[in-house]
N, C-alpha and C positions, 0 to 999 in steps of 0.2 A: 583569611582565605578570600579571594575575589568572589564576587557575587555572580550568580547565574540568573537569567530571567525566567526560566521554565519554558520559554519558547525555543523551538528548534526547527531546523530544516532537515528533511530527510532527502538524501540523494541516493538513488539506486542505479546501478549499471544495468542496462537493458539492451536487447538486440536491435530494437527499432523504436526510438524515442517517440516518433509520431504516432505509431500504432498504440504503444503503451499509454501515451498521453491521452489519446481518444478514449481508451478503455477506462482509465482512472477517472476521467471527466464524466463519463456516463455512469459508472458505478457509484462514485462518491460525490458527484455534483461539483467537482473541482472546476476552476476557471483558469485558462492558460494565462500566465503572466508574460512569458516570453519564450521564443524559440530561436536559439542561436547556433550557428554552425561556425566552427573555427575557420580562419582564412585558408588554412591548408586542407580543410575537409576531414581532418583526422578525428574530430569530435563534434557531436551534435548534442545540445543541451536544451531540454524542454522543461520549463518550470511551471507548476500549477499551484493554485492556492484554494483554500476553502474559505469563502468570504466571511462566514459567521465567526469562525474560530481563529483565522489567520494561519492555520496549518499550511506549511509549504512543502510540496513534494516535487523534487526535481528528478528527471530521468535523463541519464547520460548514455550516449552511444559512442563507442570507440571504434574506429575503422579496423583496429587490430582484433576486435572481438571474433572469436572462432565460431560463434553461433551456438555454443553449447547452452542448454537450459540451466537455470539455477539449480543448485544442489546444496541444501542446508547442512549436509554432513561434512562439508568442507569448512575450513576456518573462515570466519566472517559472519555475515548475517545468518541467523537461524530463521526468524520470521519477523513480520511487522505486525504490531497489535494496535488496533484502534479501540480505546476504552469508551464504552457507552454509558450514559447516566443511569439507565434503569434496565432491569431484567426484561421488561416488555419490549425494549428496543431491539433485543436480539431476535425476537420473533419477527419484528418488522424488517430487519436486515435480511433474515433468512428468506422471507417472502419476496423481498426485492431481488435478491440473487436468483431465486427460482424464476421470477418474472423475466429476468434478463437472460435466462438459460445458462447461468454460471453454476457449475457443479459445486456443491458445498456439503458440509457435514450435518446441516440442520443444527438446532440448538443442542449442545452437549452439556449435560449436567455432570460435573466432575465428582468422582467418588472420594477424592482426597482433599477437597476444599468446597466451600459453599458457592464458589464462583462458577460462572457458566460462559460458554463461548460458541461461536460459529467460525469454522475454518473454511478457507477456499484458497484458490491460487490465481495469480495474474497470468498474462500471456507468456511470461518468461519462467513460469513455474515457481515464482516466489510465493512462499506460504504467507497468507494474510489471515488475520483473525479480528473479529469483533468480539470484545471481551467485556464482561460485566463483573466488577468486583463487589461482592456482597458486603454490606456495611458491617 
């Protein structure tokens, strides 16, 4: 079987790549790599990176987008999960989201697993999670 590196690039369709790019940069500390609009104006592509880990998040806007918010009950992405190294990191992320005025679940202790998480949504209603996996 061919090898995989374990690194990957996440690309999300959004209504306004510039707005979403600014939001993700502020919340997650991402840095913009590039902002490209196709010659015909039908697509705009904003890519961001997290300098310490190399995580790449790209946000694409299509001219044909009808402006509907994200709905995880449709086929496709359900949610995007960012795994954190310690349980204490969840408390820090919840506090950061509160500081930024971003509605969130607070730290949720799960009854069916020892793992914990904080859930919240981006400007397009995409569900995001900070997730800690218990050892």
